[in-house]
N, C-alpha and C positions, 0 to 999 in steps of 0.2 A: 504494500500500500504506500510505503514511503516514496518509492520511485515514481509512482503515478501522481504524486502530490501536486504537481506543477500549477495547474491553471484555474483552480476554484476562484482565486482572486480576480483573474481576468474577466470571468463571467459574472461573479456574484457580489464582489466587494461593494459595488454601488447600490446593491439592493438589500443590504443587511437590515436597514431600518424598515423597509416595506415588508420584508419577510417576517421580521419580528412582530410588527404590528398585526399582520394578517394572522399569524399563528396564535398570538395571545388572545385575539378576538374570536377566532373560529374554533380552535382546537383544545385550549386548556379549559376543559369543562368539568373534569372529574374531581377536582379538588376545591370547588368553590364553597363548600360548606365549612372550610377551616377558617381560622382567625385571619383577619385582614393582613396582619403583620407577617404571618406565616405564608400567606398567599403571595405577598409581594416578594418574599424571599425565593419562592419557587419560580416566579416570573423572572427574577434576576438570574437564576441559574440557567433557565432556558435562553434568555437573552445572550448570555455569555457563550453558551453552546452554539447558538446560531452565528454569532460573531466569529468564533474560532473556525467553524466549518467554512464559512463564506470567505475567510481570509487565509485558507489553507493551513491553519494551525491545528491540525488534526489531533496531535498528541495532547494538546491543551484541552481540546473538546472532550476527549476521553476522560481526562482527569476531572473536569467539571461534572461530567456525566456520573462519575463515581460518587462525587460529593452530593449530587442531587439524589442519587439512590439512597445513600445513608440518611439524608435529610427526610426523604419520603418514608423510609422505614420507621424513623423516629416519630413521624406524624401518624403512623398506622395506615398509610395509603397502600392499598394492595398492589402486588406485583403486576397484575394484568392491566391495571390502570396506567401505571407508568410506562409499561411497554407500549400500550396503545397510543399514549401521547407522543412518545419518541418516534413511533412508526408514522404518525401523522406529520410530525416535523420533517422527517426525511422525505416523505411523500410530497410535501409542499415544496421543498427545495428541488426535488426531482422534476416537478412541473416546470420550474424556472429553467432548469437545464435542458429539458426537452424543447422548450420554446426556443432556446438558443442552439439546439442541435449539438449539444456538447456530450458526445458519446463516451469519451474517455472519462470525463468527470462523473458521468452517470454510473459507470462501472465502479469507480472509486467510492462513490457515495453508497452504492449497493453493498460494497464490502464493509463500509463504516457502519451501516445499519446492522449487519451481522455481528460486528464487534460490540455495538451498543446492546443488542439483544442478549448476547452471551454474557456480557458484563452484568447486566441487570439480573439475569437468571442466576448467575454464580453467587452474587452477593445475597440475593433473596434466599437462595438455597442454603447457604451457610447459616443465615439467620434462622431459617425454618428448622434446620437440623438441631441447632442449639435449643430452640424453644421446644421442639418435640422431645428431646432428651430430658429437659427440665420437667415438662408436663408428665412424661411417662414415669419419671422418678416419683412424682407426687401420687400418680395413679397407683403405682405398685405399692408404695408405702401405705396408702389408704386401704387397699384391698387386704393387706397383711393384717390389719387391725379389726376387720369385720368379724362379727360373732359367728355366723354360719356361712362357711365358704362354699360347701358343696361343689357344684361344677364351675362356679365362678373362679375357683382355683386354677382352672385350665385357661381361663381368659388371662389371668395373671401371667401364666407362662408365655402367652402370646404377646403380652406387652413387653416382656423381657426380650422376646424374639424381635419385636419392632425396634427396641432400643439398640440391639446388635446391628440391625439393618441400617439404622441412622448413623451408627458409628462407622460402618463400612463406607457409607456414602460420604461422611465427613472426611475420612482419610483417603477416599478414592482407592481403597485397598480390597482386592478380592479375597484375600486370606482371612479377613475378619467377617466375611459374609455368613449369615445364619443359614440354616437348612432351607433349601428352596423346594424340595420335594414335599408336597402337602401331606403325604402319607407317613413321613418320617420324623416330623417335628413332634414335640411332646403332645401337643393338642391333637395332631393328626392320628397318632397311635391310639390315644384315648377314644377318639371319635370312631375309629374302626372297630374298637373292642367294646368296652363297657358303655361307651356313649350311646351305642345303638339301643341298649336296654333302658337307659335312663331317659333318653329323648324318645318317648313312645309315639309322639305325633309324627307320622311319616313325612308329611309335607314340611313340617318344621325341620326335621332331620335333613331333608334334601336341601332346604334353603340354607341351613348352617353349613352343610358340606360344600355347597356351591360358593358361598361367601369365602369360605376358607381356601378352597381351590383357587378362586380368582385372586385372592390375596397373595398366594405363593406364585401364581403365574406372573403377576405384575412385578413381584420382587425379582423374579428371574429375568425379566426384561431390564430392570435396573442394573442387575449384575452384568448383563450383556453390554449395556451402554458404558458402565464404569471401565470395562476392559478395553474400550476403544482408545485409540491414541489421543483423540481430542473428545472427551466426553461431552455429550449434548446436555448442558446443564438445565435447559428449559424442559426437556423431556424427563430428566431425572427428577426435577422438582415436581412436575405434574404427576408423575407416577408415585412419588413418595407421599404426596398429599392424598392420592387415591388409596394408598396402603393404609394410611392413618384412618381414613374414612371407613374403609372396609373393616379394619380392626375394631373401631368403635361400634360399628353395626354388629359385629360378631359378639362383642361384649354385651350389648343390649339384649340380643337374642338369648344369650346364656343367662343373663340376670333375670329375664322374664321366666325362663324355665326354673331357675332357682326359687323364685317366688311361688310358682305353681307347686313345686315340691314341698315348700314350707306350708302352704295352705292345706295340702293333703295329709301331711305327716304331723303337724304341730298339734299340741293339745288345745282343746276348744272350750269355750264357755258352755257349760252343760245345758243352759236354757235356750240360748239363741244359736249356738253353733259357730259364733264368731270367735276369732282368736282372743286369747286371754290378755287382759291389760298388763299383766306382769311382764309380758314380752315386748311391750310397746317400745320401750327405749332402745332395746337391742334391734328390733325390726326397723325402727326409724333410722338408727345409726347405720345399719347395713345399707339401707336404701340411699342415704346421703352419700356414703363412700362410693357406692356403685354408680351413683349419678355423676360424681366427679370423675370417676374412672372411665366413664363412657361419654362424658360431655352431653348427657341427655337430662333435660329437666324432669322433675316429677311433681305431683300435686299431693298436698296434704289437705284433708277435708274433715270437718266435724259436722255431724248431723244430730238433730234432736227432734223427737216427736212433738207436734204441736198439741197443746191442751191434753197431755197424757194424763194429768192428774184427774181430769173430769171423767176419763174412762174408768180409772180405778174407783173414783167416788161414786159414779153412777151405776157401774156394772160389776164392781168388785175387782180384787187384785188378780183373780184367776183370768178374768177377761183381759186385763192388762198384760199378763204373762202370755196369753195366747197371741196377742198382737206382736209381742216381742219374738215369740217362736216363729211366726210367719215372716218376720221382716227380713232376716238374713237370706233364706232361700229365695225370696222374692227379688232381693237386690242382686243376688248372684246371677239371676237370669239376664241382667243387663250388663253387669261388670265383666271384665275379662278374667280369665282364670289366674292371671298373674297379679290382679289387684287384691289388696288385703283389706279385710274388715275386722276391726278390733272393737270389742265392747269396752267402752271407756267407763261406764257406770250408769246404772238405771236405764233410761231410754236414750242415752247418748252413745254414739258410735263414731269411731275414727276410721277414715279410709286412707290408705296409702296407694296411690295410683302411679306406678312406675312408667318411665319413658313416655311421657305424655305432656303436651303443652296446654296452656290455660284454656284456649278456645275449645279444644276437643274434650278436655275434662269437664268444662262447663256443660257441653252438650250431653255428655254421659251422665253427669249428676242431675241434670234437668230431667233426663229420661227416668232415672231412679225415682226422683221426686214425683213425677207424673204417674208412674206405674203404681207407686205406693198410694197416691191419692185415689186411685181407682179401686184399690183393694177394699173388699168388704168382708168383715168377719161375722159369720153366723154364730151367735152365742146365746143359747137359752131364749130363742125366739126374738133376739135382738139383732139388728143390722148395725154393726159398729165399724166406723171408719174414722180416719184422721189424716192429717197432712204432715209434711216434713219440712223443716227449715235446715239449710245447709250453709256453712261457711267454708270457703276454700282458698288455697294460696299456692301459687306455682313457685317452687324452689328451683332456680335455674343456676347451674354452676358457672355460667358465663358472666353473671352479674350479681351474685349474692355473696355476702360476707360469710365465708366458710366457718370461721371461728365462732361467729354469732349463732349460726344454725347448727353447729355441732351439739349445742344444748337443746335437746328435744323440747324442753319446757318453753324455750323462746318461740319455737315454731308453733307449738300447741297454743300458746297465748295469742298468737296472731290469728289462727283459724277460729279460736274461741271468740275473739272480738268480731270476726266476720260473721259468726253464727248469731251473735247478739244483734248485729246489724240487720241480719235477715229477720230476726224475731221482731225487732223494733220497727221495721219498715213494712210490716203486714203479714209476716209468716208465709209459709208455703212458697218459698223462693230460695234461689242460690245466690249468695253474695260472695 
């Protein structure tokens, strides 16, 4: 590229200002939600890059490009956005060169675009690897502390595998690479053996097997690219992001199965069939750690029968017990097998809904509320019915204070307030 440097200046030096103005007006659109001062700094970086390209100072343009990349990473601007902006910039300059029929300069600019793209990809890849290793370390330590590991233990082994993969990418060293055959890693061996008996749902077993196979297939592609003389950092970054996504999906699937096993095996409240309150703290802590390990939000909810005291007063406590007996089986018809129902006391119940966002959880809990409102108990020639008030809260690992939510009392206090909000705003609703 150095030998072809010659004549950008001849063609473009007089147009630096017009190219800069046009670019800043038309193409710098992806970072406009940042602070004015930060936006001005980004515009200055681009102005310098344009100036150095148009005056044949290519090495300086690359140096400023690197500074721009680190600046954007600090501002949390995604890799794809910066790449898009620089491609737009090169495209704009190419249009000027096409107008002047400057074929040699076009070729040089095309080479420069490749350098820019690889530089962006390499710096973002190195940052991504460091972040992934840090996140995985927290995920692994969190899973080590949970009360009932069951098959989530095998997800932990795959997080360790993913850490090894990121190390190999960081060092660009094949000898550090983890097992790429999906049947030979710790999880793969378990899946082929006892995993078949534990994951009794055949479609779920096929889904987990496919996720796992795809994860290893993509890792193998990463290995192939690392072995190349000039590794394609863009593809490696894209594939490594895909590996993390598949790994988190795998963890979510295993966590849901774990919850289903707990629901079927754990001791129950003798009257309602709900899980016992004594296990609430441990079940909640398990779900919190799994949520952080899989980057999936979960919802905690508390419900209470409306005017339950009137049922006991008007029809007797046996009638009240009958309502409670029917509640959990009725709710289970709506909830997923991985969702947990814990009897908190009297007619109060707590739901732990894993791997779900607020909107979907609200729909689910509204359906629970509506179905319960339709239920009519036949008792001693009386038709007895009531309604349900529910308070709910999404706990999202992306934006919640982990230390605060580690205390289950803090989370329960929030949903308790939401429940009272539902009561005070008319009952028979989800807040």
